[in-house]
N, C-alpha and C positions, 0 to 999 in steps of 0.2 A: 502495132500489129497485134492481133489477138494471140493469146497463148494457145499452144497446140498440145493436145493429149492423144495418146494411143492407148486403147483399151483392148486387152484380150478377154474373151468371154463376154463380149458386148451384148450378145443376144440372150444372155441369161438374166436372171432376176436382178442381181447386183449391177451388172453391166448396163441394163436399161435405165435403172434409177440413177446411176452415176453419170450416164450420158446426159440425162435431163438436167442434173445439177450443174454439170460443167457448161452446158449450152446456156443455161440461165446466167452463168457467170461470164459469158462472152467468149468462151473457148471455141476453137475449131476442134472437132472431135473425129478421130479416125478409129475404126474398129476392125478387128479380125473376124472373118466368118469362114467356117469350113464349107467346102463344097459338099452339097447334098442334093439328092434327086427330089427332095421335098422341101417346101419352104420352111425356114427355121428362124425367121426374123420377126415374128409376131410382136414381141415385146418392144421393138424399136420402130415398128411401122408407124406408130402415132407421131413420132418426131422426125421421121425420115422424109426428105424431099429428094427429087431427082437430082443427081450430082451436077447436071447441067443448069439447074436453076440458079439464078444469080445470088439468091440468098442462102444457098446450101452451105451448111457448116458441119454436117455429119456425113462422113464418107466411110463406106464399108469396103474392105479389101479381102480377096481370097488369100488365105495363108493358113498356117497350121503350126502349132507348137512343136510338132515333130519335124519341121522343115527349117533347119537353121539358115539356109541361104535366103529363103523368102523373108525371114525375120530381119536379117541384116540389111537386105536391100530395101525393105519397107522403111526401116528406121532411118536409113541414110536419105531416102527420098523425101520423107515428110518432116524429118528433124524435130521430133516432139520435144516439148519442154518437160513433159511428164509421161511416164509409162505406168499403167496400172495393170498388173498381171492377175486377172481374175479367172483366166481360163484353166479348166481342170476337168478330169473325170471326178465329179464331186459327190457321187452317191456312195455312202459308206458301205451299205450292204452289197451293192453291186461290185465293189472293189474286191470282195472275196472271190467273186466269179471270174473277174478279169484283172488279176493282180499285175500282170506284166504290162498291159495297156495303161492301167492306172499309174504305175510307176513311171512309164515313159512320158505320159502327157503331164501328169501332176508334178512329178519330181524333176525328171530330166528336162521337161518343157520349160520350167522356170530357169534352169541352168542355161539352156540354149538362148533364152530371151535375154538373160543377164549378159552373156557373152556377146550376143548381137549388139546390145546397147554399148558395151565396152568397145567393141571393134568399130562400130559406126562413129564413136567419139563425137557425139553431138551435145554432150554436156547436160543430159537429161536427168531428172530425178525419177527414182524407181520405187514403186509400191508393190510389195508382195503380199497377196492375200493368204495369210496363214489361218489356222483353224484351231478351235478349242479341242478338236479331236486329238490333237498332238499330246494333250495331257493324259488322255486315256484313263489308266488305272490310278493315277495320282489323285488323292482325295482333295475335295474342294475345301476352301475357296482357292481358285487357281489365279495366279498373277504372273507377271513377266518373268520372275525368277523361280517359278515353280518348275521342278524337273519334268521333262517329257517322258511319258510312258505310253507310246502309241499302241493301239489294240486293233488295228486294221491295216490292210495295204494302203488305203487312202491316207490314213494318219501317218504311216511311215513315209510315204511320198511327200506329204506336207512338211514333215520334219526335215527331210532332205532339202526341200525348197527354202525353208526358213534359214537353215544354216548356210545355204548357198548365197542368199542375200547378205547375210552377216559377213561371209567370207569376202564377197566382192566389195563390201563397204570397207573392210579392214585391209584388204590386199591392194585395192586400186583407188581407194579414196572416193568411190562412187557414193552418191547420196541414195542409200537404200533403206527403206523403212518397211518393217513388218507390222501388219495389222492382225492381231490374233483375235479374230472375231468369233464370238460365241454364236449359238444358233440365232439366226435372224430370218424372219418370215414376212410374207406379204401375200396379197392376192395373186402376185406374179410367180409365186413359188411353183416349182415343177410338180405335176400331179402325182408323181410317184414318191415324193417326200412325205413323211408321216403327217405333218400338220395339214398340208394341202389335201392329202388323201382323206383326212378326217373331215375337213370343212366341205369338201366337194361331196362326200358321201352324205353328210348331214342335209345339204340342200336337196340331193336327189331322193333321200329317204323321206324327207318332209313332203316332197312333191309326189310320192307314191311310185317312183320309177326304179327304186332300189330298195332292198329289204335288209341286207346284211352288210356289215363292214368287217373285213378280215384284217386283224392286226397281230403284231408280235408282242414284244416285252412292254407291258403297261407300267412297269415299276421304274423304268429308266427316268432319271431326273435330268432336266435340261434347263438352261438359262435362255429364255426366248425373248428376243427383241424385235423391233420393227425395222425392216430393211432400208426404207428411205432415210431413216436417221443414221444408220450405220455407214452408208456411203459418204455422208458428210464427214465422219471421222476419217475415212480414207483420204479425202481431200485435205483435211486439216493436217494429217500426218506428213504431207509433202510441202506444207507451207512454213515449217519451222526452220530456224536458223541451222540446227544440227539434226541429222537423221536419228531416229530412235525406233523402238519397238513398243507397241501399245496393245494391251488387252481392251477389247470393246465388248461390253456386256451390260446387263441390268443389275446384277448382284442378287437376283431372285431365282430360286429353283422351284420347278414344278414337275410333277410326273406326267408321263403320257396319259395316264388315267385321268388326271386333273384336266388336261386339255380336252380329252374326249367328253368328260362330264360337262364341262363348261360349254362346249360347242353344241351338244345335244340339248342342254338346258336352255340355251338361247332361243331355240325354236319350240320349246315346250315338250321335248321328248326325253324318255328315260333311256340312257345309253345302253343299259343292261339288256334291253329288249332287242338290240340290233347288232351288238359287237360280238364277234367270234374270235377266239385266240387261235392263230394258225402258226404251228411250229416252224413253217418254212420262212417266216419273217424274223426269226431270231438270228442273231449274228453268232458265228463260231466263237468269238470272244466279245463279251458285252462290255460296254462302258456304263458304269452304274450312275455316276453323278458328275455333271459339269456345271459349275457356278463360278462366274468370273468376278474378280475384283478390279474395277475399272478406275481405281484411284489415280493412277498415273495419267490416264487419258483426261480425266477431269482436271487434274492439276496442270498438265503441260499443254493440252489442246483446248481446254475450256469446254470439253464435250461431256454431255450427260444424256441418258435416255429420257424420252418424254412419254412414249407409249409403252405401258406395262402390260402384264399378262392378260388381264380381263378385257381390256380394250382391244388388244391385238386379236384375241379370239373372236370378238364381236365383229371387228372389221373384216376378218377373213371369211367368216360365215356369211355375213351380209353380201360381200362381194360375190361369193359363189352362188348365192340365191339369185342375185341380179343377173349373173352370167347365164345361169340356167334359164331364167325368164327370157333373156335376150335371144338365146339359142332357139328356144321353142317358138319365139315370135319371128324368127328369121331376121333379126336385126344386126347380126354379125356379118360384116362384109370385109373381105381382105382386099387391100390395095396393093397391086403389084408394082414393083419398081424396075 
């Protein structure tokens, strides 16, 4: 029988790449989707087939991290071998505007899912998507034993979820692994995240349909990697004999300004002609520098990044240029399921 995985946040960047990875490995994949009056499954449409199709191995279920009964019932029904909790309100700046909702979904949502897995008693392994934002004000390089100092409601909620996973591991003997992923990007990144906001604007400015890009703090340093490679580390963390916690990063730090400069330079433009600093995009509490030490992941999982900063920027800019070209040519068609 094929192995079965349940993914929360399956319609997001990481969820879609993880689904593809698991399907390639022969898994049957189940995912949670929230009820919405608009379609929100674009990232998985390319791999989705109708559930009545005899070859279907990807199934989406209406549920929510705020609804413990639906979580418990779903886990009992599908009896997954592995659960990947990627669901969250994951926008750091927005978490300052909706701190209660962020805490409920990102923090308590993880606890509800852990408790649902424990109550269902199906013997599954549990992956908790933790975040480099948990380190916050602690200076780099950050590793697994670096103290947390969160600087946003999102980061605080992620710290709660992290320790909840550790607690269920220690209290109930559950196989719970935390992946402390540093910033990881791709052409599927949401358009309101800074990297995708930049590359999308570069494509539109080059095409003459946008003139200015409004950004906040250009001096923030981040460790940016490529999302399809990071989901492999998620899978590897659940294949070990014993559960553990792993930093997943590149070990390189670059400022937002460097990202902007590289993105505009790729299309032959000077970023200073188009970028405007907007105070509305500054956080109430800034995180100056996040740079990860992934030595444990390299040693224990055999994982290392392949796509580094310059190539990542080029991949994202070129993808947004192609996306814009396809949009203008009317080549984007949604398939309803």
